[in-house]
A tleap script that builds the chain and sets N, CA, C and O, in Angstrom:
source leaprc.protein.ff14SB
mol = sequence {
  NMET THR LYS LYS ILE ILE THR PHE GLY ILE
  VAL ALA VAL LEU LEU THR VAL THR PHE THR
  GLY CYS GLY GLY ASN ALA ILE SER TYR SER
  TRP SER SER SER GLY LEU THR HIE SER GLU
  LYS ILE ASP SER TRP GLU LEU SER ALA LYS
  LYS VAL ASN GLY HIE CYS ALA ARG LYS ILE
  ASP PHE SER SER GLU ASN LEU ASP ALA LEU
  ASN VAL VAL SER THR ASN SER VAL GLY VAL
  VAL SER ILE VAL MET THR GLN GLY ASP THR
  LYS ILE THR THR ASP ILE SER GLY GLU TYR
  ASP GLY ASN ILE ASP MET GLY ASP PHE GLU
  PRO GLY ARG ILE GLY ILE ARG LEU GLU PHE
  GLU HIE ALA GLU ASN VAL VAL LEU SER VAL
  ARG CTRP
}
set mol.1.N position { 17.172 142.115 45.822 }
set mol.1.CA position { 16.213 142.322 44.753 }
set mol.1.C position { 16.925 142.512 43.411 }
set mol.1.O position { 16.480 141.976 42.396 }
set mol.2.N position { 18.019 143.265 43.398 }
set mol.2.CA position { 18.765 143.485 42.163 }
set mol.2.C position { 19.300 142.182 41.603 }
set mol.2.O position { 19.281 141.969 40.391 }
set mol.3.N position { 19.782 141.299 42.488 }
set mol.3.CA position { 20.300 140.002 42.040 }
set mol.3.C position { 19.204 139.185 41.378 }
set mol.3.O position { 19.460 138.505 40.384 }
set mol.4.N position { 17.969 139.239 41.917 }
set mol.4.CA position { 16.846 138.492 41.330 }
set mol.4.C position { 16.524 139.011 39.937 }
set mol.4.O position { 16.255 138.228 39.026 }
set mol.5.N position { 16.551 140.331 39.769 }
set mol.5.CA position { 16.264 140.937 38.468 }
set mol.5.C position { 17.340 140.547 37.460 }
set mol.5.O position { 17.025 140.194 36.323 }
set mol.6.N position { 18.598 140.607 37.865 }
set mol.6.CA position { 19.698 140.229 36.971 }
set mol.6.C position { 19.588 138.753 36.609 }
set mol.6.O position { 19.747 138.389 35.444 }
set mol.7.N position { 19.315 137.893 37.600 }
set mol.7.CA position { 19.169 136.460 37.336 }
set mol.7.C position { 18.013 136.209 36.383 }
set mol.7.O position { 18.147 135.410 35.456 }
set mol.8.N position { 16.876 136.875 36.587 }
set mol.8.CA position { 15.732 136.721 35.694 }
set mol.8.C position { 16.090 137.148 34.271 }
set mol.8.O position { 15.715 136.477 33.309 }
set mol.9.N position { 16.811 138.255 34.134 }
set mol.9.CA position { 17.223 138.724 32.808 }
set mol.9.C position { 18.130 137.732 32.107 }
set mol.9.O position { 17.969 137.480 30.913 }
set mol.10.N position { 19.080 137.168 32.834 }
set mol.10.CA position { 19.994 136.182 32.246 }
set mol.10.C position { 19.225 134.947 31.807 }
set mol.10.O position { 19.451 134.435 30.710 }
set mol.11.N position { 18.313 134.460 32.654 }
set mol.11.CA position { 17.511 133.275 32.306 }
set mol.11.C position { 16.657 133.561 31.079 }
set mol.11.O position { 16.540 132.707 30.199 }
set mol.12.N position { 16.066 134.737 31.005 }
set mol.12.CA position { 15.239 135.092 29.847 }
set mol.12.C position { 16.055 135.092 28.558 }
set mol.12.O position { 15.599 134.588 27.532 }
set mol.13.N position { 17.262 135.657 28.611 }
set mol.13.CA position { 18.131 135.669 27.424 }
set mol.13.C position { 18.516 134.255 27.031 }
set mol.13.O position { 18.465 133.905 25.852 }
set mol.14.N position { 18.903 133.434 28.005 }
set mol.14.CA position { 19.294 132.052 27.697 }
set mol.14.C position { 18.137 131.267 27.101 }
set mol.14.O position { 18.346 130.492 26.167 }
set mol.15.N position { 16.927 131.444 27.611 }
set mol.15.CA position { 15.777 130.742 27.048 }
set mol.15.C position { 15.501 131.211 25.629 }
set mol.15.O position { 15.162 130.405 24.762 }
set mol.16.N position { 15.642 132.507 25.386 }
set mol.16.CA position { 15.447 133.035 24.036 }
set mol.16.C position { 16.471 132.439 23.082 }
set mol.16.O position { 16.116 132.020 21.980 }
set mol.17.N position { 17.727 132.396 23.485 }
set mol.17.CA position { 18.779 131.844 22.638 }
set mol.17.C position { 18.548 130.357 22.399 }
set mol.17.O position { 18.717 129.886 21.275 }
set mol.18.N position { 18.164 129.607 23.434 }
set mol.18.CA position { 17.985 128.166 23.305 }
set mol.18.C position { 16.810 127.825 22.402 }
set mol.18.O position { 16.865 126.831 21.678 }
set mol.19.N position { 15.764 128.613 22.426 }
set mol.19.CA position { 14.555 128.225 21.713 }
set mol.19.C position { 14.250 129.080 20.494 }
set mol.19.O position { 13.108 129.090 20.034 }
set mol.20.N position { 15.218 129.789 19.961 }
set mol.20.CA position { 15.012 130.557 18.744 }
set mol.20.C position { 14.748 129.604 17.593 }
set mol.20.O position { 15.467 128.617 17.432 }
set mol.21.N position { 13.752 129.874 16.808 }
set mol.21.CA position { 13.385 128.986 15.710 }
set mol.21.C position { 14.335 129.088 14.541 }
set mol.21.O position { 15.171 129.989 14.483 }
set mol.22.N position { 14.205 128.166 13.616 }
set mol.22.CA position { 15.066 128.128 12.439 }
set mol.22.C position { 14.338 128.638 11.209 }
set mol.22.O position { 14.734 128.305 10.092 }
set mol.23.N position { 13.287 129.434 11.371 }
set mol.23.CA position { 12.589 129.956 10.214 }
set mol.23.C position { 13.477 130.909 9.457 }
set mol.23.O position { 14.274 131.627 10.061 }
set mol.24.N position { 13.356 130.930 8.148 }
set mol.24.CA position { 14.206 131.791 7.342 }
set mol.24.C position { 15.664 131.444 7.548 }
set mol.24.O position { 16.034 130.270 7.538 }
set mol.25.N position { 16.492 132.452 7.734 }
set mol.25.CA position { 17.914 132.237 7.964 }
set mol.25.C position { 18.271 132.361 9.444 }
set mol.25.O position { 19.446 132.494 9.785 }
set mol.26.N position { 17.266 132.317 10.329 }
set mol.26.CA position { 17.528 132.469 11.761 }
set mol.26.C position { 18.390 131.329 12.278 }
set mol.26.O position { 18.354 130.215 11.755 }
set mol.27.N position { 19.152 131.622 13.299 }
set mol.27.CA position { 19.999 130.619 13.925 }
set mol.27.C position { 19.263 130.042 15.127 }
set mol.27.O position { 18.628 130.774 15.886 }
set mol.28.N position { 19.353 128.730 15.292 }
set mol.28.CA position { 18.855 128.121 16.516 }
set mol.28.C position { 20.052 127.637 17.316 }
set mol.28.O position { 21.053 127.194 16.751 }
set mol.29.N position { 19.942 127.724 18.636 }
set mol.29.CA position { 21.049 127.375 19.512 }
set mol.29.C position { 20.582 126.375 20.563 }
set mol.29.O position { 19.426 126.399 20.984 }
set mol.30.N position { 21.469 125.517 20.972 }
set mol.30.CA position { 21.274 124.697 22.161 }
set mol.30.C position { 22.669 124.375 22.665 }
set mol.30.O position { 23.272 123.386 22.248 }
set mol.31.N position { 23.176 125.199 23.550 }
set mol.31.CA position { 24.536 125.022 24.004 }
set mol.31.C position { 24.741 125.624 25.377 }
set mol.31.O position { 23.963 126.461 25.834 }
set mol.32.N position { 25.805 125.180 26.025 }
set mol.32.CA position { 26.295 125.843 27.224 }
set mol.32.C position { 27.668 126.385 26.855 }
set mol.32.O position { 28.417 125.733 26.128 }
set mol.33.N position { 28.002 127.570 27.348 }
set mol.33.CA position { 29.268 128.162 26.920 }
set mol.33.C position { 29.765 129.167 27.948 }
set mol.33.O position { 29.017 129.621 28.814 }
set mol.34.N position { 31.037 129.499 27.832 }
set mol.34.CA position { 31.609 130.595 28.607 }
set mol.34.C position { 32.525 131.381 27.684 }
set mol.34.O position { 33.173 130.819 26.801 }
set mol.35.N position { 32.566 132.687 27.903 }
set mol.35.CA position { 33.412 133.545 27.087 }
set mol.35.C position { 32.996 133.559 25.634 }
set mol.35.O position { 33.856 133.635 24.756 }
set mol.36.N position { 31.698 133.488 25.348 }
set mol.36.CA position { 31.195 133.361 23.982 }
set mol.36.C position { 30.978 134.720 23.335 }
set mol.36.O position { 30.382 135.616 23.933 }
set mol.37.N position { 31.468 134.864 22.104 }
set mol.37.CA position { 31.082 135.976 21.241 }
set mol.37.C position { 30.622 135.356 19.929 }
set mol.37.O position { 31.150 134.333 19.496 }
set mol.38.N position { 29.640 135.982 19.307 }
set mol.38.CA position { 29.018 135.374 18.140 }
set mol.38.C position { 28.471 136.477 17.238 }
set mol.38.O position { 27.900 137.449 17.734 }
set mol.39.N position { 28.635 136.343 15.928 }
set mol.39.CA position { 28.022 137.281 15.002 }
set mol.39.C position { 27.558 136.544 13.762 }
set mol.39.O position { 28.168 135.570 13.320 }
set mol.40.N position { 26.472 137.034 13.221 }
set mol.40.CA position { 25.866 136.456 12.027 }
set mol.40.C position { 25.692 137.578 11.010 }
set mol.40.O position { 25.115 138.623 11.312 }
set mol.41.N position { 26.199 137.345 9.803 }
set mol.41.CA position { 26.040 138.322 8.731 }
set mol.41.C position { 25.412 137.611 7.535 }
set mol.41.O position { 25.162 136.406 7.586 }
set mol.42.N position { 25.164 138.336 6.486 }
set mol.42.CA position { 24.541 137.757 5.298 }
set mol.42.C position { 25.415 136.672 4.691 }
set mol.42.O position { 24.895 135.681 4.179 }
set mol.43.N position { 26.742 136.839 4.738 }
set mol.43.CA position { 27.628 135.888 4.073 }
set mol.43.C position { 28.657 135.265 5.003 }
set mol.43.O position { 29.657 134.716 4.541 }
set mol.44.N position { 28.421 135.346 6.329 }
set mol.44.CA position { 29.391 134.743 7.242 }
set mol.44.C position { 28.763 134.476 8.606 }
set mol.44.O position { 27.689 134.969 8.951 }
set mol.45.N position { 29.498 133.669 9.352 }
set mol.45.CA position { 29.094 133.252 10.689 }
set mol.45.C position { 30.369 133.176 11.510 }
set mol.45.O position { 31.260 132.392 11.181 }
set mol.46.N position { 30.482 133.961 12.559 }
set mol.46.CA position { 31.698 134.031 13.364 }
set mol.46.C position { 31.368 133.628 14.795 }
set mol.46.O position { 30.312 133.985 15.316 }
set mol.47.N position { 32.271 132.885 15.432 }
set mol.47.CA position { 32.047 132.452 16.795 }
set mol.47.C position { 33.381 132.257 17.496 }
set mol.47.O position { 34.335 131.759 16.899 }
set mol.48.N position { 33.446 132.648 18.754 }
set mol.48.CA position { 34.596 132.309 19.581 }
set mol.48.C position { 34.085 132.044 20.991 }
set mol.48.O position { 33.120 132.663 21.438 }
set mol.49.N position { 34.740 131.117 21.687 }
set mol.49.CA position { 34.323 130.775 23.042 }
set mol.49.C position { 35.479 130.143 23.796 }
set mol.49.O position { 36.290 129.418 23.220 }
set mol.50.N position { 35.545 130.424 25.081 }
set mol.50.CA position { 36.530 129.735 25.923 }
set mol.50.C position { 36.142 128.272 26.053 }
set mol.50.O position { 36.988 127.385 25.935 }
set mol.51.N position { 34.845 128.018 26.300 }
set mol.51.CA position { 34.317 126.653 26.384 }
set mol.51.C position { 32.933 126.645 25.756 }
set mol.51.O position { 32.150 127.575 25.949 }
set mol.52.N position { 32.635 125.595 25.007 }
set mol.52.CA position { 31.297 125.465 24.422 }
set mol.52.C position { 30.977 123.986 24.234 }
set mol.52.O position { 31.830 123.189 23.844 }
set mol.53.N position { 29.732 123.649 24.520 }
set mol.53.CA position { 29.242 122.286 24.364 }
set mol.53.C position { 27.812 122.380 23.847 }
set mol.53.O position { 26.991 123.081 24.438 }
set mol.54.N position { 27.499 121.688 22.758 }
set mol.54.CA position { 26.166 121.731 22.180 }
set mol.54.C position { 26.230 122.007 20.696 }
set mol.54.O position { 27.166 121.580 20.019 }
set mol.55.N position { 25.232 122.724 20.182 }
set mol.55.CA position { 25.207 123.002 18.744 }
set mol.55.C position { 24.476 124.312 18.458 }
set mol.55.O position { 23.739 124.835 19.293 }
set mol.56.N position { 24.707 124.820 17.252 }
set mol.56.CA position { 23.925 125.917 16.710 }
set mol.56.C position { 23.710 125.619 15.234 }
set mol.56.O position { 24.552 124.989 14.593 }
set mol.57.N position { 22.595 126.066 14.701 }
set mol.57.CA position { 22.247 125.711 13.324 }
set mol.57.C position { 21.548 126.866 12.634 }
set mol.57.O position { 20.911 127.705 13.271 }
set mol.58.N position { 21.682 126.887 11.329 }
set mol.58.CA position { 20.948 127.842 10.505 }
set mol.58.C position { 20.758 127.255 9.125 }
set mol.58.O position { 21.429 126.290 8.759 }
set mol.59.N position { 19.852 127.826 8.356 }
set mol.59.CA position { 19.617 127.412 6.976 }
set mol.59.C position { 20.015 128.557 6.077 }
set mol.59.O position { 19.661 129.712 6.316 }
set mol.60.N position { 20.756 128.222 5.037 }
set mol.60.CA position { 21.290 129.239 4.138 }
set mol.60.C position { 20.889 128.900 2.707 }
set mol.60.O position { 20.939 127.738 2.303 }
set mol.61.N position { 20.494 129.904 1.950 }
set mol.61.CA position { 20.188 129.728 0.533 }
set mol.61.C position { 21.463 129.898 -0.270 }
set mol.61.O position { 22.091 130.956 -0.242 }
set mol.62.N position { 21.844 128.839 -0.993 }
set mol.62.CA position { 23.036 128.861 -1.833 }
set mol.62.C position { 22.632 128.918 -3.302 }
set mol.62.O position { 21.759 128.172 -3.746 }
set mol.63.N position { 23.273 129.809 -4.047 }
set mol.63.CA position { 23.110 129.841 -5.499 }
set mol.63.C position { 24.156 128.918 -6.105 }
set mol.63.O position { 25.041 128.430 -5.401 }
set mol.64.N position { 24.060 128.679 -7.389 }
set mol.64.CA position { 25.069 127.838 -8.041 }
set mol.64.C position { 26.443 128.501 -7.984 }
set mol.64.O position { 27.460 127.808 -7.987 }
set mol.65.N position { 26.489 129.841 -7.932 }
set mol.65.CA position { 27.762 130.553 -7.874 }
set mol.65.C position { 28.458 130.400 -6.518 }
set mol.65.O position { 29.679 130.253 -6.473 }
set mol.66.N position { 27.709 130.432 -5.418 }
set mol.66.CA position { 28.380 130.372 -4.117 }
set mol.66.C position { 28.333 128.979 -3.490 }
set mol.66.O position { 28.740 128.806 -2.341 }
set mol.67.N position { 27.841 127.988 -4.230 }
set mol.67.CA position { 27.757 126.626 -3.701 }
set mol.67.C position { 29.133 126.032 -3.439 }
set mol.67.O position { 29.287 125.197 -2.548 }
set mol.68.N position { 30.136 126.453 -4.207 }
set mol.68.CA position { 31.486 125.900 -4.004 }
set mol.68.C position { 32.383 126.844 -3.189 }
set mol.68.O position { 33.605 126.694 -3.183 }
set mol.69.N position { 31.770 127.811 -2.505 }
set mol.69.CA position { 32.565 128.808 -1.804 }
set mol.69.C position { 32.432 128.744 -0.286 }
set mol.69.O position { 32.775 129.712 0.392 }
set mol.70.N position { 31.946 127.640 0.267 }
set mol.70.CA position { 31.825 127.541 1.721 }
set mol.70.C position { 33.203 127.309 2.315 }
set mol.70.O position { 33.795 126.243 2.141 }
set mol.71.N position { 33.713 128.321 3.023 }
set mol.71.CA position { 35.054 128.259 3.590 }
set mol.71.C position { 34.960 128.278 5.111 }
set mol.71.O position { 34.191 129.047 5.688 }
set mol.72.N position { 35.753 127.420 5.752 }
set mol.72.CA position { 35.778 127.336 7.203 }
set mol.72.C position { 37.211 127.521 7.694 }
set mol.72.O position { 38.135 126.869 7.207 }
set mol.73.N position { 37.382 128.409 8.654 }
set mol.73.CA position { 38.643 128.549 9.371 }
set mol.73.C position { 38.296 128.317 10.832 }
set mol.73.O position { 37.480 129.038 11.406 }
set mol.74.N position { 38.920 127.304 11.434 }
set mol.74.CA position { 38.556 126.912 12.786 }
set mol.74.C position { 39.778 126.455 13.572 }
set mol.74.O position { 40.652 125.771 13.041 }
set mol.75.N position { 39.827 126.842 14.841 }
set mol.75.CA position { 40.834 126.315 15.761 }
set mol.75.C position { 40.159 126.039 17.096 }
set mol.75.O position { 39.243 126.752 17.507 }
set mol.76.N position { 40.623 125.000 17.758 }
set mol.76.CA position { 40.247 124.738 19.145 }
set mol.76.C position { 41.325 123.872 19.756 }
set mol.76.O position { 41.999 123.115 19.057 }
set mol.77.N position { 41.489 123.985 21.076 }
set mol.77.CA position { 42.579 123.267 21.736 }
set mol.77.C position { 42.134 121.946 22.353 }
set mol.77.O position { 42.956 121.048 22.540 }
set mol.78.N position { 40.860 121.813 22.669 }
set mol.78.CA position { 40.330 120.622 23.330 }
set mol.78.C position { 38.954 120.321 22.750 }
set mol.78.O position { 38.242 121.238 22.343 }
set mol.79.N position { 38.572 119.044 22.710 }
set mol.79.CA position { 37.232 118.657 22.297 }
set mol.79.C position { 37.082 118.495 20.794 }
set mol.79.O position { 38.049 118.550 20.034 }
set mol.80.N position { 35.829 118.292 20.395 }
set mol.80.CA position { 35.503 118.027 18.997 }
set mol.80.C position { 34.608 119.143 18.459 }
set mol.80.O position { 33.646 119.552 19.108 }
set mol.81.N position { 34.941 119.625 17.268 }
set mol.81.CA position { 34.133 120.604 16.561 }
set mol.81.C position { 33.855 120.032 15.175 }
set mol.81.O position { 34.776 119.591 14.488 }
set mol.82.N position { 32.590 120.039 14.762 }
set mol.82.CA position { 32.265 119.540 13.430 }
set mol.82.C position { 31.187 120.413 12.804 }
set mol.82.O position { 30.446 121.113 13.494 }
set mol.83.N position { 31.122 120.352 11.472 }
set mol.83.CA position { 30.098 121.054 10.715 }
set mol.83.C position { 29.291 119.990 9.975 }
set mol.83.O position { 29.853 119.133 9.293 }
set mol.84.N position { 27.969 120.056 10.119 }
set mol.84.CA position { 27.068 119.090 9.498 }
set mol.84.C position { 26.179 119.857 8.529 }
set mol.84.O position { 25.544 120.843 8.903 }
set mol.85.N position { 26.139 119.395 7.272 }
set mol.85.CA position { 25.316 120.043 6.254 }
set mol.85.C position { 24.274 119.064 5.753 }
set mol.85.O position { 24.576 117.899 5.493 }
set mol.86.N position { 23.034 119.546 5.619 }
set mol.86.CA position { 21.940 118.687 5.170 }
set mol.86.C position { 21.095 119.394 4.127 }
set mol.86.O position { 20.881 120.605 4.169 }
set mol.87.N position { 20.623 118.580 3.183 }
set mol.87.CA position { 19.668 119.042 2.186 }
set mol.87.C position { 18.909 117.795 1.736 }
set mol.87.O position { 19.486 116.912 1.103 }
set mol.88.N position { 17.629 117.722 2.059 }
set mol.88.CA position { 16.858 116.518 1.741 }
set mol.88.C position { 17.470 115.315 2.432 }
set mol.88.O position { 17.667 115.330 3.647 }
set mol.89.N position { 17.773 114.265 1.667 }
set mol.89.CA position { 18.375 113.047 2.221 }
set mol.89.C position { 19.902 113.121 2.287 }
set mol.89.O position { 20.541 112.204 2.803 }
set mol.90.N position { 20.484 114.189 1.775 }
set mol.90.CA position { 21.940 114.316 1.762 }
set mol.90.C position { 22.432 114.930 3.066 }
set mol.90.O position { 21.943 115.973 3.500 }
set mol.91.N position { 23.405 114.270 3.681 }
set mol.91.CA position { 23.992 114.757 4.926 }
set mol.91.C position { 25.494 114.523 4.888 }
set mol.91.O position { 25.947 113.402 4.657 }
set mol.92.N position { 26.272 115.590 5.116 }
set mol.92.CA position { 27.724 115.490 5.138 }
set mol.92.C position { 28.230 116.086 6.447 }
set mol.92.O position { 27.874 117.207 6.811 }
set mol.93.N position { 29.066 115.321 7.149 }
set mol.93.CA position { 29.678 115.783 8.389 }
set mol.93.C position { 31.182 115.897 8.178 }
set mol.93.O position { 31.823 114.962 7.698 }
set mol.94.N position { 31.740 117.051 8.541 }
set mol.94.CA position { 33.168 117.284 8.415 }
set mol.94.C position { 33.730 117.654 9.781 }
set mol.94.O position { 33.243 118.579 10.431 }
set mol.95.N position { 34.752 116.930 10.212 }
set mol.95.CA position { 35.428 117.224 11.473 }
set mol.95.C position { 36.351 118.421 11.242 }
set mol.95.O position { 37.248 118.366 10.400 }
set mol.96.N position { 36.129 119.491 11.987 }
set mol.96.CA position { 36.961 120.687 11.845 }
set mol.96.C position { 37.700 120.974 13.161 }
set mol.96.O position { 38.042 122.119 13.457 }
set mol.97.N position { 37.938 119.914 13.944 }
set mol.97.CA position { 38.638 120.040 15.224 }
set mol.97.C position { 40.101 120.400 15.016 }
set mol.97.O position { 40.657 120.206 13.935 }
set mol.98.N position { 40.715 120.928 16.070 }
set mol.98.CA position { 42.127 121.301 15.986 }
set mol.98.C position { 42.273 122.544 15.144 }
set mol.98.O position { 41.738 123.600 15.484 }
set mol.99.N position { 42.992 122.425 14.048 }
set mol.99.CA position { 43.136 123.541 13.112 }
set mol.99.C position { 42.601 123.117 11.757 }
set mol.99.O position { 43.026 122.102 11.205 }
set mol.100.N position { 41.660 123.901 11.218 }
set mol.100.CA position { 41.073 123.612 9.916 }
set mol.100.C position { 41.003 124.924 9.151 }
set mol.100.O position { 40.559 125.940 9.686 }
set mol.101.N position { 41.442 124.899 7.904 }
set mol.101.CA position { 41.382 126.081 7.055 }
set mol.101.C position { 41.193 125.609 5.626 }
set mol.101.O position { 42.143 125.164 4.983 }
set mol.102.N position { 39.968 125.706 5.129 }
set mol.102.CA position { 39.724 125.276 3.756 }
set mol.102.C position { 38.259 125.327 3.383 }
set mol.102.O position { 37.401 125.644 4.207 }
set mol.103.N position { 37.986 125.010 2.133 }
set mol.103.CA position { 36.618 124.945 1.637 }
set mol.103.C position { 36.022 123.585 1.973 }
set mol.103.O position { 36.729 122.578 2.027 }
set mol.104.N position { 34.727 123.570 2.195 }
set mol.104.CA position { 33.987 122.343 2.435 }
set mol.104.C position { 33.433 121.870 1.098 }
set mol.104.O position { 32.856 122.661 0.351 }
set mol.105.N position { 33.602 120.588 0.790 }
set mol.105.CA position { 33.117 120.012 -0.467 }
set mol.105.C position { 31.592 119.995 -0.457 }
set mol.105.O position { 30.978 119.286 0.339 }
set mol.106.N position { 30.991 120.775 -1.341 }
set mol.106.CA position { 29.535 120.872 -1.443 }
set mol.106.C position { 29.028 120.216 -2.719 }
set mol.106.O position { 27.905 120.483 -3.146 }
set mol.107.N position { 29.845 119.356 -3.338 }
set mol.107.CA position { 29.507 118.736 -4.617 }
set mol.107.C position { 28.265 117.871 -4.597 }
set mol.107.O position { 27.657 117.663 -5.647 }
set mol.108.N position { 27.858 117.352 -3.430 }
set mol.108.CA position { 26.672 116.508 -3.347 }
set mol.108.C position { 25.379 117.303 -3.183 }
set mol.108.O position { 24.296 116.719 -3.137 }
set mol.109.N position { 25.481 118.635 -3.093 }
set mol.109.CA position { 24.310 119.462 -2.866 }
set mol.109.C position { 23.889 120.195 -4.128 }
set mol.109.O position { 24.706 120.467 -5.008 }
set mol.110.N position { 22.601 120.510 -4.202 }
set mol.110.CA position { 22.025 121.306 -5.288 }
set mol.110.C position { 21.893 122.753 -4.805 }
set mol.110.O position { 21.815 122.992 -3.600 }
set mol.111.N position { 21.866 123.731 -5.736 }
set mol.111.CA position { 21.573 125.097 -5.311 }
set mol.111.C position { 20.237 125.122 -4.573 }
set mol.111.O position { 19.316 124.382 -4.917 }
set mol.112.N position { 20.140 125.970 -3.566 }
set mol.112.CA position { 18.919 126.065 -2.759 }
set mol.112.C position { 19.261 126.108 -1.286 }
set mol.112.O position { 20.400 126.386 -0.910 }
set mol.113.N position { 18.280 125.834 -0.463 }
set mol.113.CA position { 18.438 125.918 0.990 }
set mol.113.C position { 19.191 124.705 1.534 }
set mol.113.O position { 18.837 123.559 1.257 }
set mol.114.N position { 20.239 124.984 2.313 }
set mol.114.CA position { 21.061 123.941 2.925 }
set mol.114.C position { 21.162 124.247 4.421 }
set mol.114.O position { 21.456 125.375 4.818 }
set mol.115.N position { 20.919 123.240 5.225 }
set mol.115.CA position { 21.051 123.392 6.671 }
set mol.115.C position { 22.506 123.225 7.073 }
set mol.115.O position { 23.174 122.287 6.638 }
set mol.116.N position { 22.995 124.135 7.906 }
set mol.116.CA position { 24.362 124.044 8.415 }
set mol.116.C position { 24.284 124.044 9.932 }
set mol.116.O position { 23.677 124.924 10.542 }
set mol.117.N position { 24.907 123.042 10.523 }
set mol.117.CA position { 24.878 122.878 11.975 }
set mol.117.C position { 26.316 122.759 12.485 }
set mol.117.O position { 27.076 121.910 12.019 }
set mol.118.N position { 26.679 123.600 13.430 }
set mol.118.CA position { 27.978 123.521 14.084 }
set mol.118.C position { 27.781 122.751 15.382 }
set mol.118.O position { 26.934 123.108 16.200 }
set mol.119.N position { 28.569 121.689 15.568 }
set mol.119.CA position { 28.444 120.859 16.761 }
set mol.119.C position { 29.732 120.932 17.578 }
set mol.119.O position { 30.834 120.875 17.032 }
set mol.120.N position { 29.575 121.058 18.880 }
set mol.120.CA position { 30.703 121.203 19.797 }
set mol.120.C position { 30.587 120.158 20.904 }
set mol.120.O position { 29.561 120.076 21.580 }
set mol.121.N position { 31.632 119.367 21.085 }
set mol.121.CA position { 31.679 118.402 22.185 }
set mol.121.C position { 32.799 118.817 23.129 }
set mol.121.O position { 33.971 118.539 22.876 }
set mol.122.N position { 32.433 119.478 24.210 }
set mol.122.CA position { 33.381 119.913 25.235 }
set mol.122.C position { 34.587 120.623 24.614 }
set mol.122.O position { 35.734 120.364 24.976 }
set mol.123.N position { 34.298 121.526 23.670 }
set mol.123.CA position { 35.360 122.253 22.960 }
set mol.123.C position { 35.821 123.451 23.783 }
set mol.123.O position { 35.024 124.116 24.446 }
set mol.124.N position { 37.118 123.708 23.725 }
set mol.124.CA position { 37.699 124.836 24.438 }
set mol.124.C position { 38.558 125.668 23.493 }
set mol.124.O position { 39.133 125.162 22.529 }
set mol.125.N position { 38.625 126.974 23.805 }
set mol.125.CA position { 39.414 127.928 23.025 }
set mol.125.C position { 39.050 127.872 21.534 }
set mol.125.O position { 39.917 127.749 20.668 }
set mol.126.N position { 37.776 127.964 21.269 }
set mol.126.CA position { 37.263 127.862 19.907 }
set mol.126.C position { 37.254 129.229 19.237 }
set mol.126.O position { 36.769 130.205 19.810 }
set mol.127.N position { 37.793 129.296 18.022 }
set mol.127.CA position { 37.677 130.465 17.153 }
set mol.127.C position { 37.262 129.913 15.802 }
set mol.127.O position { 37.975 129.101 15.213 }
set mol.128.N position { 36.108 130.351 15.309 }
set mol.128.CA position { 35.501 129.740 14.133 }
set mol.128.C position { 34.929 130.792 13.212 }
set mol.128.O position { 34.247 131.715 13.655 }
set mol.129.N position { 35.210 130.650 11.914 }
set mol.129.CA position { 34.660 131.528 10.898 }
set mol.129.C position { 34.150 130.675 9.746 }
set mol.129.O position { 34.891 129.867 9.185 }
set mol.130.N position { 32.870 130.861 9.394 }
set mol.130.CA position { 32.278 130.174 8.257 }
set mol.130.C position { 31.844 131.252 7.278 }
set mol.130.O position { 31.081 132.148 7.639 }
set mol.131.N position { 32.327 131.174 6.034 }
set mol.131.CA position { 31.999 132.171 4.999 }
set mol.131.C position { 31.512 131.483 3.737 }
set mol.131.O position { 31.965 130.387 3.405 }
set mol.132.N position { 30.582 132.130 3.031 }
set mol.132.CA position { 30.083 131.581 1.778 }
set mol.132.C position { 29.870 132.680 0.774 }
set mol.132.O position { 29.449 132.414 -0.352 }
savepdb mol mol.pdb
quit
């Protein structure tokens, strides 16, 4: 009986994580992972995982002052990690696989709400920090 309760709790958490909406600055997830830790703050997004496959996304309001301050520090040993940014018809994808440490060029975007999506293709040993 205890195993059924624990299994039900895990399934409930996974369904909540998978189907969280993107309203406001909420993060939406659709991924499988192991060894995952994740935190979301007003000005940063931190993630680490032994293995991760899928994506997570959020929408962030950028002012003209912080539009040029999107910084990514990322490492992974296997697989592909990328960051995709969208605003209206503008879409920019940056490969941040391996080792990446730098600002993302946001010159094509206007101040306002910008969608940011982290995509993982069979990535392993991922440590990722996104700050704005």
